[in-house]
N, C-alpha and C positions, 0 to 999 in steps of 0.2 A: 140246813137248807143249803147254804153255798157249798158247804163240805161234802153233800152228797151229790150235787152236781158236779164238783171236782172228781169225786171218785167215779162217778159215770163218765166223765169226758176223758179221764186218763186211763182208766181200764181198757185195754185193747178188747175189741169185740162187743162191747156193751151196747153200742149204738147199732151194730150190725143185728145184734140179737133182737132188740126192740123193734126195728123196722120190719125184720123178716117175719117175726110174730104178728105185726101189726098187718103186713100185707098178705100172708099166708095163713093166718089164724094159728089154732093150736097145732104145735109140731113135737115129734118126738126128738130125743137128742140126736139120733142119727140123721133126722132130716135136717137139722140145724148144721151138723157137721157137713152136709152135702151142700147146702146152700151158701154157707158163708165162706167156706175154703181156708179156714184158719185152723190150727192144731186143735185136737180135741182139748187139751189142757187149758188153752186159752178161753175156749168157748165155755168149758164147764165152770171155769173160775168167773166168767163174766154173768153167768146164769146164777151162780151162787150170790154175787154181789147184787144182782138185780132183785133176787128173792128176799135178800136181807132188808131192802129198801121197799118191800111190798110192791114191786113193780111187775113181778111174774109169779106165778104158782108152779109148784112141781108136783106131778101126780105119777105114783108108781104104776106100772102096768099090771092087769089083772091076771094075764095069762103068763107073763114072764116078768117076775117082780123087779129084774134090774133094769128093765126098760122104763124109760122115764119121759113123760109128756109134760111140754111147757107150754104154758099160756099166759098171756098178759091179764094182769088184774085190772079192775076198773081204773085204779089209779094209773097203772102203766098205759091204759087205752087214752086216757085223759091227757097224760103227759106227752104221748108221741104225737098226738093229733094238734098239739099247740106248738107256736113257734119257741125256738131254744131260749130266747131271751125271756119267756114266761116261766120257765122251768123252776127257777128259784122260788118263786112265789107260790106255785103249786107244791113243790116239796115242803115248803114252810107251812102252808096250809094244812098239809097232811099231818106234820110232825105237831103242830099246835091243837089240831083237832083231836088228837089222841088216837088216831087210826093206825099208828106205828105198831108193828108187832111187838 
């Protein structure tokens, strides 16, 4: 629970990705790159971390399989809507509830 929060807060770009997806909705990776203005590696690794925590989903493009679309999961939306001081309890509930991938 606290470990996940530390990973989110210390990994560059994770909060930017969460906020961008919350405000804009589902985005392609190229859309995230344009919005956040960090290098592609930073954003990609932030998305991988958020996916491992079940906060975002990645979906491959239908026409172009290398294109990926990123969206918040229900847990990701729940997290970003709450004050940061509540995040540890939300992440803990998710872990204990058995909804972790």
